[in-house]
C-alpha positions as CSV (number, residue, x, y, z in Angstrom):
1,M,0.0,0.0,0.0
2,L,1.1,3.6,-0.6
3,V,1.8,5.5,2.5
4,E,1.0,9.2,2.4
5,P,4.0,11.1,3.5
6,P,3.5,13.6,6.2
7,G,2.4,17.0,4.8
8,V,1.7,15.7,1.3
9,S,-1.7,15.0,0.0
10,L,-1.9,12.4,-2.7
11,P,-4.5,12.5,-5.4
12,S,-7.7,10.7,-4.9
13,T,-6.9,8.4,-7.7
14,V,-3.6,6.7,-7.4
15,P,-2.4,4.5,-10.1
16,P,-1.8,1.0,-9.1
17,A,1.7,-0.1,-8.4
18,L,3.7,-2.1,-10.9
19,T,3.8,-5.8,-10.5
20,D,7.3,-5.7,-8.9
21,G,6.0,-3.3,-6.3
22,T,7.7,-0.2,-7.9
23,P,5.4,2.9,-7.9
24,F,4.0,4.0,-11.3
25,P,5.9,7.0,-12.7
26,R,4.1,10.3,-12.6
27,P,3.1,12.0,-15.9
28,A,5.4,14.8,-17.4
29,P,4.4,18.4,-16.7
30,A,2.3,20.1,-19.4
31,A,4.3,21.5,-22.5
32,R,2.0,24.4,-23.1
33,P,4.5,27.3,-22.3
34,S,7.1,25.8,-24.7
35,R,4.6,25.6,-27.6
36,E,3.6,29.2,-27.1
37,R,7.2,30.4,-27.3
38,H,7.6,28.5,-30.5
39,R,4.5,30.0,-32.0
40,E,5.8,33.5,-31.0
41,R,9.1,32.9,-32.7
42,A,7.4,31.7,-35.9
43,R,5.2,34.8,-35.9
44,R,8.2,37.0,-35.5
45,A,10.1,35.2,-38.3
46,R,7.1,35.6,-40.6
47,R,6.9,39.3,-39.8
48,A,10.6,39.7,-40.5
49,L,10.4,37.9,-43.8
50,L,7.4,40.0,-44.8
51,G,9.4,43.1,-44.0
52,V,12.3,41.9,-46.1
53,L,10.0,41.1,-49.0
54,V,8.3,44.5,-48.8
55,A,11.7,46.3,-48.6
56,A,13.0,44.3,-51.6
57,G,9.9,45.1,-53.6
58,T,10.3,48.8,-52.7
59,V,13.9,48.8,-53.9
60,A,13.0,47.0,-57.1
61,V,10.2,49.5,-57.8
62,V,12.6,52.4,-57.2
63,M,15.3,50.9,-59.3
64,A,12.8,50.2,-62.1
65,L,11.4,53.8,-62.0
66,R,14.9,55.3,-61.8
67,P,16.3,56.6,-65.2
68,R,18.9,54.3,-66.7
69,P,22.3,55.6,-67.6
70,V,22.8,56.5,-71.3
71,P,25.3,54.3,-73.0
72,V,28.0,56.3,-74.8
73,D,31.3,55.7,-76.5
74,V,34.2,57.2,-74.5
75,A,37.8,58.1,-75.2
76,R,40.6,59.8,-73.4
77,T,42.4,63.0,-74.3
78,L,46.1,62.5,-74.7
79,R,49.3,64.2,-75.8
80,G,51.0,63.1,-79.0
81,P,51.8,64.0,-82.6
82,L,49.1,65.5,-84.9
83,I,49.2,65.8,-88.7
84,V,46.9,67.9,-90.8
85,A,46.9,66.6,-94.4
86,V,44.7,66.6,-97.5
87,E,44.3,63.4,-99.5
88,E,43.2,63.4,-103.2
89,S,43.6,61.4,-106.4
90,G,46.0,62.7,-109.0
91,K,47.1,61.8,-112.5
92,T,50.6,61.7,-113.9
93,R,51.6,63.7,-117.0
94,V,54.7,64.3,-119.0
95,K,56.1,67.7,-118.3
96,D,57.6,68.3,-121.7
97,R,55.4,67.1,-124.5
98,Y,55.2,68.2,-128.1
99,V,52.3,67.9,-130.5
100,I,53.9,68.1,-134.0
101,S,51.6,69.7,-136.5
102,A,51.8,70.0,-140.3
103,P,53.7,73.1,-141.1
104,A,52.0,73.5,-144.5
105,A,49.1,72.0,-146.4
106,G,50.1,69.2,-148.6
107,S,50.2,65.4,-149.2
108,L,51.3,63.6,-146.1
109,S,53.3,60.3,-146.5
110,R,52.4,57.4,-144.2
111,I,53.9,57.8,-140.8
112,A,56.1,54.8,-139.9
113,F,56.1,55.4,-136.1
114,D,53.6,53.8,-133.6
115,A,52.8,54.8,-130.1
116,G,55.6,53.7,-127.8
117,D,58.4,54.0,-130.3
118,T,61.5,55.8,-129.3
119,V,62.6,58.7,-131.3
120,N,65.8,60.9,-131.2
121,E,66.1,64.5,-131.7
122,R,66.2,65.5,-135.5
123,D,64.6,62.2,-136.6
124,V,62.3,62.6,-139.5
125,L,58.8,61.9,-138.3
126,A,56.8,62.7,-141.5
127,E,57.1,64.0,-145.0
128,I,54.7,66.4,-146.6
129,A,54.8,66.9,-150.4
130,P,53.1,69.9,-152.0
131,A,49.8,69.5,-153.7
132,A,49.5,69.6,-157.5
133,A,48.9,73.3,-157.5
134,P,51.9,75.5,-156.8
135,L,52.8,75.3,-153.2
136,L,53.2,79.1,-152.7
137,D,51.3,81.8,-154.4
138,P,52.0,85.4,-153.6
139,R,49.5,85.4,-150.7
140,A,50.9,82.1,-149.4
141,R,54.4,83.5,-149.7
142,A,53.5,86.6,-147.8
143,E,52.0,84.4,-145.1
144,S,55.0,82.2,-145.0
145,E,57.3,85.2,-144.7
146,A,55.2,86.5,-141.8
147,R,55.3,83.1,-140.3
148,L,59.1,83.1,-140.6
149,G,59.2,86.5,-138.9
150,A,57.1,85.2,-136.1
151,A,59.2,82.1,-135.8
152,L,62.4,84.2,-135.6
153,S,60.8,86.4,-132.9
154,A,59.8,83.3,-131.0
155,L,63.3,81.9,-131.4
156,G,64.7,85.1,-129.9
157,Q,62.3,85.0,-127.0
158,A,63.2,81.3,-126.4
159,R,66.9,82.1,-126.3
160,A,66.2,84.9,-123.8
161,Q,64.3,82.4,-121.7
162,V,67.2,80.0,-121.9
163,G,69.6,82.7,-120.7
164,R,67.3,83.6,-117.8
165,A,66.8,80.0,-116.8
166,L,70.6,79.4,-117.0
167,A,71.2,82.3,-114.7
168,A,68.5,81.1,-112.3
169,M,70.0,77.6,-112.3
170,M,73.5,78.9,-111.6
171,L,72.3,81.1,-108.8
172,S,70.3,78.2,-107.3
173,S,73.5,76.0,-107.6
174,Q,75.5,78.5,-105.8
175,E,72.9,78.8,-103.1
176,L,72.8,75.0,-102.7
177,A,76.6,74.9,-102.3
178,R,76.4,77.6,-99.7
179,V,73.5,75.9,-97.8
180,Q,75.3,72.5,-98.0
181,K,78.5,74.1,-96.5
182,L,76.4,75.7,-93.7
183,A,74.5,72.5,-93.1
184,T,77.7,70.5,-92.8
185,G,78.8,72.9,-90.0
186,G,75.4,72.7,-88.3
187,A,74.4,76.3,-89.1
188,M,71.4,75.3,-91.3
189,T,68.6,72.9,-90.7
190,R,68.0,69.7,-92.7
191,Q,64.7,71.3,-94.0
192,S,66.6,74.3,-95.4
193,L,69.0,72.0,-97.2
194,E,66.2,70.0,-98.7
195,Q,64.4,73.2,-99.8
196,A,67.7,74.4,-101.5
197,E,68.1,71.0,-103.2
198,F,64.5,71.1,-104.4
199,D,65.0,74.7,-105.7
200,A,68.2,73.7,-107.6
201,R,66.4,70.7,-109.1
202,M,63.5,72.9,-110.2
203,R,65.8,75.5,-111.7
204,A,67.6,72.7,-113.7
205,D,64.3,71.4,-115.0
206,E,63.2,74.9,-116.0
207,H,66.5,75.3,-117.9
208,S,66.0,72.0,-119.6
209,A,62.5,73.0,-120.6
210,A,63.7,76.4,-121.9
211,V,66.4,74.6,-124.0
212,F,63.7,72.3,-125.5
213,A,61.5,75.4,-126.2
214,E,64.5,77.0,-128.0
215,K,64.9,73.9,-130.1
216,V,61.2,73.9,-131.0
217,A,61.4,77.6,-132.0
218,A,64.5,76.9,-134.1
219,E,62.7,74.1,-135.9
220,E,59.8,76.4,-136.5
221,V,62.2,78.9,-138.1
222,R,63.8,76.2,-140.2
223,L,60.4,74.9,-141.3
224,A,59.3,78.4,-142.3
225,Q,62.5,78.9,-144.3
226,V,62.0,75.6,-146.0
227,T,58.5,76.6,-146.9
228,L,59.9,79.8,-148.5
229,G,62.6,77.8,-150.3
230,S,65.3,79.6,-148.5
231,G,66.6,76.6,-146.6
232,G,66.5,72.9,-146.3
233,R,66.7,70.6,-149.2
234,P,66.8,71.7,-152.8
235,A,63.6,72.8,-154.3
236,R,63.4,69.9,-156.7
237,D,62.6,67.6,-153.7
238,R,59.4,69.4,-153.4
239,H,58.6,68.1,-149.9
240,L,59.0,69.0,-146.3
241,D,60.5,66.9,-143.6
242,V,58.9,67.1,-140.1
243,F,61.6,66.5,-137.5
244,A,61.4,65.4,-133.9
245,P,62.1,68.5,-131.7
246,A,63.5,66.4,-128.8
247,S,64.4,62.8,-127.9
248,G,61.7,60.8,-126.3
249,R,58.9,58.4,-127.1
250,V,55.8,58.6,-129.3
251,F,52.7,59.0,-127.2
252,R,50.1,59.3,-130.0
253,V,49.8,59.2,-133.7
254,F,47.0,61.4,-134.9
255,Q,47.4,60.8,-138.7
256,K,48.8,57.4,-139.5
257,S,47.8,56.9,-143.1
258,A,48.9,59.0,-146.1
259,G,46.6,61.7,-147.2
260,V,46.1,65.4,-147.8
261,V,46.4,67.5,-144.6
262,P,45.7,71.1,-143.9
263,A,48.3,73.4,-142.4
264,G,48.3,73.1,-138.6
265,A,46.8,69.6,-138.5
266,P,48.2,67.5,-135.6
267,L,50.3,64.6,-136.8
268,I,52.1,63.0,-133.9
269,E,52.7,63.6,-130.2
270,V,56.2,63.1,-128.7
271,G,57.5,63.5,-125.1
272,D,60.0,62.3,-122.6
273,P,58.4,59.8,-120.1
274,G,61.3,60.3,-117.8
275,A,60.1,63.9,-117.0
276,L,56.9,63.1,-115.2
277,E,54.9,65.2,-112.8
278,I,51.6,64.7,-111.0
279,V,48.5,66.9,-111.4
280,V,46.1,66.9,-108.4
281,D,42.8,68.9,-108.6
282,L,42.0,70.1,-105.1
283,L,39.0,72.0,-103.8
284,T,39.9,75.7,-103.7
285,T,39.2,75.8,-100.0
286,A,42.0,73.2,-99.5
287,A,44.3,74.5,-102.1
288,V,44.7,77.9,-100.4
289,Q,46.4,76.0,-97.5
290,V,49.0,74.4,-99.8
291,R,52.3,76.2,-100.5
292,P,55.0,75.5,-103.1
293,G,57.5,73.1,-101.5
294,T,54.8,71.3,-99.4
295,A,55.8,67.6,-98.9
296,V,53.6,65.1,-100.8
297,T,53.4,61.3,-100.3
298,I,52.3,59.3,-103.4
299,T,50.6,56.0,-102.8
300,A,48.4,53.4,-104.6
301,W,50.5,53.9,-107.8
302,G,51.1,50.2,-108.3
303,G,54.7,49.9,-107.1
304,D,56.3,48.9,-103.8
305,G,56.1,51.5,-101.2
306,P,55.1,55.2,-101.4
307,L,56.9,57.8,-103.4
308,A,58.0,61.3,-102.3
309,G,57.3,64.5,-104.0
310,R,56.9,68.3,-103.4
311,V,54.4,70.8,-104.6
312,R,55.9,72.7,-107.6
313,L,53.0,75.0,-108.6
314,I,49.5,75.9,-107.6
315,E,47.8,77.0,-110.8
316,P,46.3,80.5,-110.5
317,S,43.0,79.7,-112.2
318,G,40.4,77.3,-111.0
319,F,37.6,75.4,-112.8
320,T,34.2,73.9,-112.1
321,K,33.9,70.1,-111.8
322,P,30.9,68.0,-110.7
323,S,31.4,65.8,-107.7
324,A,30.3,62.2,-107.3
325,L,26.9,63.5,-106.0
326,G,26.5,65.8,-109.0
327,V,27.3,69.0,-107.1
328,D,29.4,71.5,-108.9
329,E,32.7,72.2,-107.1
330,Q,35.4,74.8,-107.6
331,R,38.7,73.1,-108.0
332,V,42.3,74.1,-109.0
333,N,45.2,72.0,-110.3
334,V,48.2,71.5,-108.0
335,V,51.4,70.3,-109.8
336,V,53.6,67.9,-107.8
337,A,57.2,67.2,-108.8
338,L,58.6,63.7,-107.9
339,T,61.7,63.9,-105.8
340,D,62.6,60.2,-105.7
341,P,65.1,58.9,-108.2
342,R,63.6,57.8,-111.5
343,E,64.6,54.2,-110.8
344,H,61.9,54.0,-108.1
345,W,59.1,55.0,-110.4
346,A,60.4,54.0,-113.9
347,T,57.3,51.9,-114.6
348,L,55.0,55.0,-114.3
349,G,53.7,56.4,-117.5
350,D,51.7,59.3,-118.8
351,G,48.1,59.5,-117.5
352,Y,48.5,57.0,-114.6
353,R,46.2,57.4,-111.6
354,V,47.8,57.8,-108.1
355,E,46.8,58.8,-104.6
356,T,48.5,61.8,-103.0
357,R,48.7,63.0,-99.4
358,M,49.9,66.6,-98.7
359,V,51.0,67.5,-95.2
360,L,49.7,71.0,-94.4
361,W,50.7,71.1,-90.7
362,Q,52.2,68.8,-88.2
363,A,53.4,68.9,-84.5
364,S,55.0,66.3,-82.3
365,D,53.4,67.1,-78.9
366,V,49.9,68.5,-78.7
367,L,46.8,67.8,-76.6
368,K,44.3,66.0,-78.9
369,A,40.9,64.4,-78.7
370,P,38.8,62.4,-81.3
371,Q,36.9,64.7,-83.7
372,G,33.6,63.1,-82.7
373,A,34.1,64.3,-79.1
374,V,33.8,68.1,-79.9
375,F,30.7,69.7,-81.3
376,R,29.3,73.2,-82.0
377,H,27.8,74.9,-78.9
378,G,26.6,78.4,-79.4
379,D,29.4,80.5,-81.0
380,G,32.1,78.0,-79.9
381,W,32.9,74.4,-79.3
382,A,32.2,72.1,-76.4
383,A,32.6,68.5,-75.2
384,F,31.0,66.2,-72.6
385,R,33.5,65.3,-69.9
386,I,32.7,62.0,-68.0
387,D,33.3,62.3,-64.3
388,G,31.8,59.9,-61.7
389,G,29.4,58.4,-64.2
390,R,27.9,61.7,-65.1
391,A,28.3,63.9,-68.2
392,E,29.5,67.5,-67.8
393,L,29.3,70.0,-70.6
394,V,32.7,71.8,-70.9
395,P,33.4,74.6,-73.4
396,V,36.7,74.0,-75.3
397,Q,38.8,75.8,-77.7
398,I,40.2,73.8,-80.7
399,G,43.1,74.3,-83.0
400,H,44.2,72.2,-86.0
401,R,42.0,69.4,-87.2
402,G,43.6,66.1,-88.4
403,D,42.1,63.2,-90.2
404,T,40.4,61.7,-87.0
405,E,41.7,63.9,-84.2
406,V,41.5,67.6,-83.3
407,E,43.9,69.8,-81.3
408,I,42.6,71.0,-77.9
409,L,43.9,74.4,-76.9
410,S,41.9,74.9,-73.7
411,G,39.0,73.3,-71.7
412,L,40.3,69.8,-71.2
413,E,43.4,68.2,-69.7
414,S,45.4,65.2,-70.7
415,G,43.8,61.9,-69.6
416,T,40.2,63.3,-69.4
417,T,37.5,60.9,-70.3
418,V,35.1,62.4,-72.9
419,A,32.0,61.1,-74.7
420,V,32.4,60.4,-78.5
421,H,29.4,61.2,-80.6
422,P,27.2,61.6,-77.5
423,G,23.9,62.2,-79.3
424,D,20.8,64.1,-78.2
425,R,20.1,62.0,-75.1
426,V,23.2,63.1,-73.3
427,K,22.7,66.3,-71.3
428,S,24.8,68.1,-68.8
429,G,24.5,66.2,-65.5
430,A,23.0,63.0,-67.1
431,R,24.1,59.6,-65.9
432,V,26.1,57.7,-68.6
433,E,27.9,54.5,-68.9
434,P,30.6,53.3,-71.3
435,R,29.2,51.3,-74.2
């Protein structure tokens, strides 16, 4: 039996004892307080999770409604060399070319020369026999005498040109010798020496052209004398020989077959292919920046490597030429002399197409930026500087403009990030990101 301890009251219903006499274990205390704490913690976790979700949703909405950065192309300003040049197509031509015409009306014999044949000075190019009627009537004789007088005057003028060209050549040679002596001692720059050499070469070419012109004038005198019967072959031959005024090659034969030709009819064209020059037609707005002596690089001519040249002449008169779009443009011819030895461009001929590049200005150390980074703003120029992910409009002052870069005189510093071709979406203070 269970004995009630003193001071402890047992429940009215006492479980029976186990079979071995051990008292039956009492039930565990109620777990109600522990479940309440668990439920409280669950409610707090749900509230915290709901708060996190609400905060995340709010951030997502704000980010969705926030303006996105404008993607832009960026570049950095830097210091380095800058070259301002103009590029244009050109065409080669023979400097000294002669179109030999019939000195008198008559019956032309068949010309034995073809295009490309080599001729020497005083070679007989053609023969002209008189027509059946008398070759010279009084009026024709008077005209021939007048032609002889004009030819004599032209010969005197040509000889004066030879003397002047010779004097200029001698002076340029003396100047070249002086500059070479000073350059050897370091008193003159390499550029001055090259300019003196270029001038000496040009004066020599001018003297050669003057000598050729004198020969042409002498031939005109001789032809006029032969027409009058005062020179040349005996009158019984009754024909005129047309001579080559200078050595060279035949470019074109205008009248190959025999036949009657009027006086002044072109017969054959002769020239020296070794005396080539290049003619480039530039826009007049670009030609005003070109000066005689400007360095020229000739490319795309078909040979290995570029050729060197210098501007010899800017023609004083322009002309109108339609562009590829059909717009009339005012252009002017710029004549370029080749400065490389003839062995480098011996395969070039008359009328060949080439590409030229004329350097108008160059510097070795300038602050420059891409041309697409600067744009018109009011009466000046401006650029968008990128700082901290935002675009800032900065007024700039520009100098020379190259092919793809422009000189920055003020407004930007070296290493500054700028927007290239920013477009209308980029404003001052707008958020941008590199594309």
